Backbone as XML, in Angstrom:
<?xml version="1.0"?>
<chain id="A" units="angstrom">
  <residue number="1" name="UNK">
    <atom name="N" x="0.635" y="-1.229" z="0.100"/>
    <atom name="CA" x="0.246" y="-0.096" z="-0.210"/>
    <atom name="C" x="0.562" y="1.143" z="-0.194"/>
  </residue>
  <residue number="2" name="UNK">
    <atom name="N" x="0.728" y="2.395" z="-0.501"/>
    <atom name="CA" x="1.171" y="3.538" z="-0.943"/>
    <atom name="C" x="0.954" y="3.926" z="0.253"/>
  </residue>
  <residue number="3" name="UNK">
    <atom name="N" x="1.572" y="4.755" z="0.926"/>
    <atom name="CA" x="1.103" y="5.729" z="2.046"/>
    <atom name="C" x="2.168" y="6.933" z="1.844"/>
  </residue>
  <residue number="4" name="UNK">
    <atom name="N" x="1.407" y="8.333" z="2.778"/>
    <atom name="CA" x="2.196" y="9.266" z="2.724"/>
    <atom name="C" x="3.182" y="9.095" z="4.483"/>
  </residue>
  <residue number="5" name="UNK">
    <atom name="N" x="3.976" y="10.035" z="4.422"/>
    <atom name="CA" x="4.909" y="10.217" z="5.942"/>
    <atom name="C" x="4.213" y="9.798" z="6.968"/>
  </residue>
  <residue number="6" name="UNK">
    <atom name="N" x="4.361" y="9.102" z="8.147"/>
    <atom name="CA" x="3.554" y="9.457" z="9.211"/>
    <atom name="C" x="5.142" y="9.760" z="10.359"/>
  </residue>
  <residue number="7" name="UNK">
    <atom name="N" x="4.718" y="10.763" z="10.709"/>
    <atom name="CA" x="5.506" y="11.099" z="11.896"/>
    <atom name="C" x="5.045" y="11.275" z="13.816"/>
  </residue>
  <residue number="8" name="UNK">
    <atom name="N" x="5.312" y="10.283" z="14.375"/>
    <atom name="CA" x="4.660" y="10.405" z="15.974"/>
    <atom name="C" x="5.882" y="11.056" z="16.959"/>
  </residue>
  <residue number="9" name="UNK">
    <atom name="N" x="5.364" y="12.353" z="17.255"/>
    <atom name="CA" x="6.260" y="12.919" z="18.667"/>
    <atom name="C" x="5.692" y="12.505" z="19.502"/>
  </residue>
  <residue number="10" name="UNK">
    <atom name="N" x="6.207" y="11.721" z="20.164"/>
    <atom name="CA" x="6.058" y="10.667" z="21.369"/>
    <atom name="C" x="7.232" y="10.554" z="22.570"/>
  </residue>
  <residue number="11" name="UNK">
    <atom name="N" x="6.892" y="10.487" z="23.836"/>
    <atom name="CA" x="7.824" y="10.924" z="25.024"/>
    <atom name="C" x="7.678" y="9.236" z="25.555"/>
  </residue>
  <residue number="12" name="UNK">
    <atom name="N" x="8.878" y="8.494" z="25.800"/>
    <atom name="CA" x="9.295" y="7.605" z="26.383"/>
    <atom name="C" x="8.088" y="6.610" z="26.475"/>
  </residue>
  <residue number="13" name="UNK">
    <atom name="N" x="7.900" y="6.096" z="27.498"/>
    <atom name="CA" x="7.273" y="4.965" z="27.952"/>
    <atom name="C" x="5.141" y="5.346" z="28.669"/>
  </residue>
  <residue number="14" name="UNK">
    <atom name="N" x="5.508" y="6.527" z="27.782"/>
    <atom name="CA" x="3.871" y="7.299" z="28.241"/>
    <atom name="C" x="2.619" y="6.254" z="27.896"/>
  </residue>
  <residue number="15" name="UNK">
    <atom name="N" x="1.644" y="5.596" z="28.160"/>
    <atom name="CA" x="1.016" y="5.244" z="27.863"/>
    <atom name="C" x="-0.031" y="5.274" z="26.435"/>
  </residue>
  <residue number="16" name="UNK">
    <atom name="N" x="-0.225" y="7.058" z="26.693"/>
    <atom name="CA" x="-1.045" y="7.113" z="25.344"/>
    <atom name="C" x="0.103" y="7.521" z="24.034"/>
  </residue>
  <residue number="17" name="UNK">
    <atom name="N" x="1.339" y="7.357" z="24.360"/>
    <atom name="CA" x="2.244" y="7.351" z="23.308"/>
    <atom name="C" x="2.086" y="5.968" z="22.965"/>
  </residue>
  <residue number="18" name="UNK">
    <atom name="N" x="2.292" y="5.463" z="23.874"/>
    <atom name="CA" x="2.346" y="3.481" z="23.171"/>
    <atom name="C" x="0.956" y="3.157" z="22.669"/>
  </residue>
  <residue number="19" name="UNK">
    <atom name="N" x="-0.304" y="3.608" z="23.132"/>
    <atom name="CA" x="-1.489" y="3.520" z="22.554"/>
    <atom name="C" x="-1.434" y="4.281" z="21.078"/>
  </residue>
  <residue number="20" name="UNK">
    <atom name="N" x="-0.595" y="5.167" z="21.007"/>
    <atom name="CA" x="-0.822" y="5.774" z="19.551"/>
    <atom name="C" x="-0.071" y="4.864" z="18.397"/>
  </residue>
  <residue number="21" name="UNK">
    <atom name="N" x="1.227" y="4.476" z="19.003"/>
    <atom name="CA" x="2.496" y="3.443" z="18.169"/>
    <atom name="C" x="1.516" y="2.000" z="17.744"/>
  </residue>
  <residue number="22" name="UNK">
    <atom name="N" x="0.951" y="1.658" z="18.420"/>
    <atom name="CA" x="-0.091" y="0.478" z="18.784"/>
    <atom name="C" x="-1.031" y="0.362" z="17.311"/>
  </residue>
  <residue number="23" name="UNK">
    <atom name="N" x="-1.735" y="1.899" z="18.000"/>
    <atom name="CA" x="-3.107" y="1.941" z="17.102"/>
    <atom name="C" x="-2.425" y="1.940" z="15.022"/>
  </residue>
  <residue number="24" name="UNK">
    <atom name="N" x="-1.206" y="2.862" z="15.054"/>
    <atom name="CA" x="-0.918" y="2.561" z="13.868"/>
    <atom name="C" x="-0.229" y="1.131" z="13.643"/>
  </residue>
  <residue number="25" name="UNK">
    <atom name="N" x="0.650" y="0.682" z="14.300"/>
    <atom name="CA" x="1.331" y="-0.299" z="14.084"/>
    <atom name="C" x="0.167" y="-1.750" z="13.474"/>
  </residue>
  <residue number="26" name="UNK">
    <atom name="N" x="-0.804" y="-2.087" z="14.160"/>
    <atom name="CA" x="-1.752" y="-2.387" z="13.808"/>
    <atom name="C" x="-2.781" y="-2.499" z="12.684"/>
  </residue>
  <residue number="27" name="UNK">
    <atom name="N" x="-2.593" y="-1.225" z="12.166"/>
    <atom name="CA" x="-3.176" y="-1.163" z="10.865"/>
    <atom name="C" x="-1.974" y="-1.034" z="9.872"/>
  </residue>
  <residue number="28" name="UNK">
    <atom name="N" x="-1.179" y="-1.282" z="10.247"/>
    <atom name="CA" x="0.303" y="-2.016" z="9.207"/>
    <atom name="C" x="0.583" y="-0.536" z="8.636"/>
  </residue>
  <residue number="29" name="UNK">
    <atom name="N" x="0.963" y="0.381" z="9.118"/>
    <atom name="CA" x="1.349" y="1.668" z="8.938"/>
    <atom name="C" x="2.885" y="1.657" z="9.160"/>
  </residue>
  <residue number="30" name="UNK">
    <atom name="N" x="3.843" y="2.357" z="8.417"/>
    <atom name="CA" x="5.154" y="2.450" z="8.600"/>
    <atom name="C" x="4.718" y="3.839" z="9.272"/>
  </residue>
  <residue number="31" name="UNK">
    <atom name="N" x="5.805" y="4.229" z="10.445"/>
    <atom name="CA" x="5.915" y="5.744" z="11.014"/>
    <atom name="C" x="7.447" y="5.527" z="11.816"/>
  </residue>
  <residue number="32" name="UNK">
    <atom name="N" x="8.062" y="7.082" z="11.624"/>
    <atom name="CA" x="8.766" y="7.654" z="12.321"/>
    <atom name="C" x="8.670" y="7.954" z="13.871"/>
  </residue>
  <residue number="33" name="UNK">
    <atom name="N" x="8.822" y="7.734" z="14.640"/>
    <atom name="CA" x="9.073" y="8.538" z="16.090"/>
    <atom name="C" x="9.907" y="9.199" z="16.654"/>
  </residue>
  <residue number="34" name="UNK">
    <atom name="N" x="9.518" y="10.549" z="17.167"/>
    <atom name="CA" x="10.497" y="11.674" z="17.310"/>
    <atom name="C" x="10.295" y="11.678" z="18.577"/>
  </residue>
  <residue number="35" name="UNK">
    <atom name="N" x="11.014" y="11.737" z="19.618"/>
    <atom name="CA" x="11.071" y="12.212" z="21.052"/>
    <atom name="C" x="11.590" y="13.833" z="21.153"/>
  </residue>
  <residue number="36" name="UNK">
    <atom name="N" x="10.539" y="14.367" z="21.447"/>
    <atom name="CA" x="10.474" y="15.902" z="21.117"/>
    <atom name="C" x="11.471" y="16.627" z="22.407"/>
  </residue>
  <residue number="37" name="UNK">
    <atom name="N" x="11.639" y="15.847" z="23.398"/>
    <atom name="CA" x="12.372" y="16.144" z="24.606"/>
    <atom name="C" x="13.961" y="15.957" z="24.277"/>
  </residue>
  <residue number="38" name="UNK">
    <atom name="N" x="14.107" y="14.663" z="23.433"/>
    <atom name="CA" x="15.561" y="14.741" z="22.962"/>
    <atom name="C" x="16.152" y="15.898" z="22.000"/>
  </residue>
  <residue number="39" name="UNK">
    <atom name="N" x="15.456" y="16.601" z="21.301"/>
    <atom name="CA" x="16.458" y="17.182" z="20.243"/>
    <atom name="C" x="15.647" y="18.715" z="20.174"/>
  </residue>
  <residue number="40" name="UNK">
    <atom name="N" x="16.521" y="19.525" z="20.634"/>
    <atom name="CA" x="16.668" y="21.108" z="20.856"/>
    <atom name="C" x="15.720" y="21.826" z="20.140"/>
  </residue>
  <residue number="41" name="UNK">
    <atom name="N" x="14.900" y="22.352" z="20.974"/>
    <atom name="CA" x="14.079" y="23.368" z="19.786"/>
    <atom name="C" x="12.943" y="22.430" z="19.565"/>
  </residue>
  <residue number="42" name="UNK">
    <atom name="N" x="12.686" y="21.078" z="19.787"/>
    <atom name="CA" x="11.714" y="20.431" z="19.084"/>
    <atom name="C" x="10.341" y="21.042" z="19.808"/>
  </residue>
  <residue number="43" name="UNK">
    <atom name="N" x="10.380" y="21.073" z="21.022"/>
    <atom name="CA" x="8.984" y="21.531" z="21.711"/>
    <atom name="C" x="8.507" y="22.954" z="21.162"/>
  </residue>
  <residue number="44" name="UNK">
    <atom name="N" x="9.372" y="23.539" z="21.198"/>
    <atom name="CA" x="8.926" y="24.780" z="20.756"/>
    <atom name="C" x="8.294" y="24.851" z="19.142"/>
  </residue>
  <residue number="45" name="UNK">
    <atom name="N" x="9.116" y="24.155" z="18.189"/>
    <atom name="CA" x="9.049" y="23.679" z="16.757"/>
    <atom name="C" x="6.896" y="23.102" z="16.738"/>
  </residue>
  <residue number="46" name="UNK">
    <atom name="N" x="7.230" y="22.154" z="17.425"/>
    <atom name="CA" x="6.181" y="21.279" z="17.797"/>
    <atom name="C" x="5.111" y="21.969" z="18.506"/>
  </residue>
  <residue number="47" name="UNK">
    <atom name="N" x="5.191" y="23.242" z="18.990"/>
    <atom name="CA" x="4.186" y="23.507" z="19.710"/>
    <atom name="C" x="3.372" y="24.983" z="18.747"/>
  </residue>
  <residue number="48" name="UNK">
    <atom name="N" x="4.411" y="25.468" z="18.025"/>
    <atom name="CA" x="4.162" y="26.257" z="16.690"/>
    <atom name="C" x="3.087" y="25.823" z="15.717"/>
  </residue>
  <residue number="49" name="UNK">
    <atom name="N" x="3.678" y="24.249" z="15.404"/>
    <atom name="CA" x="3.744" y="23.857" z="14.099"/>
    <atom name="C" x="2.102" y="23.084" z="14.617"/>
  </residue>
  <residue number="50" name="UNK">
    <atom name="N" x="1.377" y="22.539" z="15.411"/>
    <atom name="CA" x="0.426" y="22.231" z="16.006"/>
    <atom name="C" x="-0.864" y="22.727" z="17.469"/>
  </residue>
  <residue number="51" name="UNK">
    <atom name="N" x="-0.049" y="23.740" z="17.827"/>
    <atom name="CA" x="-0.643" y="24.630" z="18.897"/>
    <atom name="C" x="-0.581" y="23.468" z="20.028"/>
  </residue>
  <residue number="52" name="UNK">
    <atom name="N" x="0.191" y="22.445" z="20.035"/>
    <atom name="CA" x="-0.021" y="21.381" z="21.331"/>
    <atom name="C" x="1.548" y="21.084" z="21.496"/>
  </residue>
  <residue number="53" name="UNK">
    <atom name="N" x="1.863" y="20.816" z="22.885"/>
    <atom name="CA" x="3.320" y="20.815" z="23.236"/>
    <atom name="C" x="3.181" y="19.072" z="23.960"/>
  </residue>
  <residue number="54" name="UNK">
    <atom name="N" x="2.199" y="18.885" z="23.869"/>
    <atom name="CA" x="1.996" y="16.970" z="24.594"/>
    <atom name="C" x="2.555" y="16.675" z="23.461"/>
  </residue>
  <residue number="55" name="UNK">
    <atom name="N" x="3.018" y="15.080" z="23.898"/>
    <atom name="CA" x="2.947" y="13.889" z="23.205"/>
    <atom name="C" x="1.802" y="13.287" z="24.180"/>
  </residue>
  <residue number="56" name="UNK">
    <atom name="N" x="1.422" y="12.443" z="22.874"/>
    <atom name="CA" x="1.579" y="12.098" z="21.489"/>
    <atom name="C" x="0.866" y="12.559" z="20.756"/>
  </residue>
  <residue number="57" name="UNK">
    <atom name="N" x="1.616" y="13.247" z="19.376"/>
    <atom name="CA" x="0.701" y="14.081" z="18.487"/>
    <atom name="C" x="1.403" y="13.642" z="17.037"/>
  </residue>
  <residue number="58" name="UNK">
    <atom name="N" x="0.495" y="13.606" z="15.886"/>
    <atom name="CA" x="0.835" y="12.806" z="14.956"/>
    <atom name="C" x="0.502" y="13.772" z="13.734"/>
  </residue>
  <residue number="59" name="UNK">
    <atom name="N" x="1.890" y="14.026" z="12.208"/>
    <atom name="CA" x="1.898" y="14.544" z="11.349"/>
    <atom name="C" x="1.769" y="13.734" z="10.467"/>
  </residue>
  <residue number="60" name="UNK">
    <atom name="N" x="0.725" y="13.619" z="9.380"/>
    <atom name="CA" x="0.805" y="12.721" z="8.220"/>
    <atom name="C" x="1.187" y="13.754" z="7.024"/>
  </residue>
  <residue number="61" name="UNK">
    <atom name="N" x="2.199" y="13.124" z="6.305"/>
    <atom name="CA" x="2.716" y="13.997" z="5.370"/>
    <atom name="C" x="3.102" y="15.684" z="5.339"/>
  </residue>
  <residue number="62" name="UNK">
    <atom name="N" x="3.243" y="15.528" z="6.709"/>
    <atom name="CA" x="3.783" y="16.960" z="7.472"/>
    <atom name="C" x="2.539" y="17.867" z="7.735"/>
  </residue>
  <residue number="63" name="UNK">
    <atom name="N" x="1.484" y="16.957" z="7.880"/>
    <atom name="CA" x="0.111" y="18.265" z="8.255"/>
    <atom name="C" x="0.038" y="17.680" z="9.772"/>
  </residue>
  <residue number="64" name="UNK">
    <atom name="N" x="-0.557" y="18.347" z="10.371"/>
    <atom name="CA" x="-0.908" y="18.170" z="11.835"/>
    <atom name="C" x="-2.134" y="17.533" z="11.731"/>
  </residue>
  <residue number="65" name="UNK">
    <atom name="N" x="-1.933" y="16.047" z="12.346"/>
    <atom name="CA" x="-3.512" y="15.857" z="12.311"/>
    <atom name="C" x="-3.569" y="15.432" z="13.926"/>
  </residue>
  <residue number="66" name="UNK">
    <atom name="N" x="-3.477" y="15.199" z="15.032"/>
    <atom name="CA" x="-3.767" y="15.210" z="16.115"/>
    <atom name="C" x="-2.931" y="14.179" z="17.168"/>
  </residue>
  <residue number="67" name="UNK">
    <atom name="N" x="-3.901" y="14.475" z="18.104"/>
    <atom name="CA" x="-3.363" y="13.614" z="19.692"/>
    <atom name="C" x="-4.094" y="12.023" z="19.134"/>
  </residue>
  <residue number="68" name="UNK">
    <atom name="N" x="-4.095" y="10.949" z="20.278"/>
    <atom name="CA" x="-4.375" y="9.822" z="20.165"/>
    <atom name="C" x="-5.812" y="10.180" z="19.857"/>
  </residue>
  <residue number="69" name="UNK">
    <atom name="N" x="-6.880" y="10.674" z="20.593"/>
    <atom name="CA" x="-8.054" y="10.892" z="20.813"/>
    <atom name="C" x="-8.566" y="10.797" z="19.085"/>
  </residue>
  <residue number="70" name="UNK">
    <atom name="N" x="-8.252" y="11.963" z="18.470"/>
    <atom name="CA" x="-8.301" y="12.043" z="17.206"/>
    <atom name="C" x="-7.606" y="11.048" z="16.246"/>
  </residue>
  <residue number="71" name="UNK">
    <atom name="N" x="-7.107" y="10.150" z="16.386"/>
    <atom name="CA" x="-6.314" y="9.290" z="15.591"/>
    <atom name="C" x="-7.474" y="8.025" z="15.640"/>
  </residue>
  <residue number="72" name="UNK">
    <atom name="N" x="-7.968" y="7.880" z="16.910"/>
    <atom name="CA" x="-8.890" y="6.841" z="17.609"/>
    <atom name="C" x="-10.309" y="7.124" z="16.285"/>
  </residue>
  <residue number="73" name="UNK">
    <atom name="N" x="-10.910" y="8.598" z="16.262"/>
    <atom name="CA" x="-11.929" y="8.895" z="15.903"/>
    <atom name="C" x="-11.216" y="8.979" z="14.496"/>
  </residue>
  <residue number="74" name="UNK">
    <atom name="N" x="-10.882" y="9.186" z="13.833"/>
    <atom name="CA" x="-10.179" y="9.051" z="12.334"/>
    <atom name="C" x="-10.197" y="7.347" z="11.835"/>
  </residue>
  <residue number="75" name="UNK">
    <atom name="N" x="-9.821" y="6.921" z="12.778"/>
    <atom name="CA" x="-9.526" y="5.039" z="12.653"/>
    <atom name="C" x="-11.410" y="4.835" z="12.437"/>
  </residue>
  <residue number="76" name="UNK">
    <atom name="N" x="-12.003" y="5.004" z="13.501"/>
    <atom name="CA" x="-13.714" y="4.131" z="13.468"/>
    <atom name="C" x="-14.324" y="4.912" z="11.941"/>
  </residue>
  <residue number="77" name="UNK">
    <atom name="N" x="-13.891" y="6.086" z="11.683"/>
    <atom name="CA" x="-14.468" y="6.690" z="10.836"/>
    <atom name="C" x="-13.835" y="6.014" z="9.160"/>
  </residue>
  <residue number="78" name="UNK">
    <atom name="N" x="-13.090" y="5.617" z="9.319"/>
    <atom name="CA" x="-12.671" y="5.427" z="8.313"/>
    <atom name="C" x="-11.531" y="6.465" z="7.290"/>
  </residue>
  <residue number="79" name="UNK">
    <atom name="N" x="-11.824" y="7.629" z="8.091"/>
    <atom name="CA" x="-10.616" y="8.508" z="7.521"/>
    <atom name="C" x="-9.114" y="8.538" z="7.607"/>
  </residue>
  <residue number="80" name="UNK">
    <atom name="N" x="-8.739" y="7.885" z="8.477"/>
    <atom name="CA" x="-7.652" y="7.871" z="8.748"/>
    <atom name="C" x="-6.662" y="7.172" z="7.797"/>
  </residue>
  <residue number="81" name="UNK">
    <atom name="N" x="-7.164" y="6.159" z="6.716"/>
    <atom name="CA" x="-7.217" y="5.110" z="5.839"/>
    <atom name="C" x="-7.034" y="6.328" z="4.579"/>
  </residue>
  <residue number="82" name="UNK">
    <atom name="N" x="-8.046" y="6.883" z="4.541"/>
    <atom name="CA" x="-7.685" y="7.823" z="3.325"/>
    <atom name="C" x="-6.878" y="8.956" z="3.495"/>
  </residue>
  <residue number="83" name="UNK">
    <atom name="N" x="-6.638" y="9.376" z="4.629"/>
    <atom name="CA" x="-5.673" y="10.561" z="4.806"/>
    <atom name="C" x="-4.185" y="9.968" z="4.790"/>
  </residue>
  <residue number="84" name="UNK">
    <atom name="N" x="-3.989" y="8.835" z="5.266"/>
    <atom name="CA" x="-2.749" y="8.390" z="5.088"/>
    <atom name="C" x="-2.167" y="7.933" z="3.393"/>
  </residue>
  <residue number="85" name="UNK">
    <atom name="N" x="-3.322" y="7.627" z="2.492"/>
    <atom name="CA" x="-3.426" y="7.121" z="1.370"/>
    <atom name="C" x="-3.129" y="8.600" z="0.646"/>
  </residue>
  <residue number="86" name="UNK">
    <atom name="N" x="-3.419" y="9.591" z="1.289"/>
    <atom name="CA" x="-3.194" y="10.732" z="0.497"/>
    <atom name="C" x="-4.657" y="11.008" z="-0.310"/>
  </residue>
  <residue number="87" name="UNK">
    <atom name="N" x="-5.509" y="10.562" z="0.151"/>
    <atom name="CA" x="-6.925" y="10.660" z="-0.499"/>
    <atom name="C" x="-7.932" y="12.138" z="-0.122"/>
  </residue>
  <residue number="88" name="UNK">
    <atom name="N" x="-7.218" y="12.326" z="1.234"/>
    <atom name="CA" x="-7.956" y="13.714" z="1.705"/>
    <atom name="C" x="-6.779" y="14.938" z="1.993"/>
  </residue>
</chain>
């Protein structure tokens, strides 16, 4: 399946971060995980790009998507698949 780039900003072993990665893995998506606390200035950039500083936060093809609750909602509606395939 052709998919857009997925980047998950996640911190360590936080339960919500783990669940976000599990949701994407179970659907067979490839994704990159970035810890915003390990890279200088990343928290500032994340806050500017997504209006959020907390992790997890997901970007698809450079577009801010949302947190775990948003991802679950998109998955239930089928919009997550369309977004990852670039149809939305």
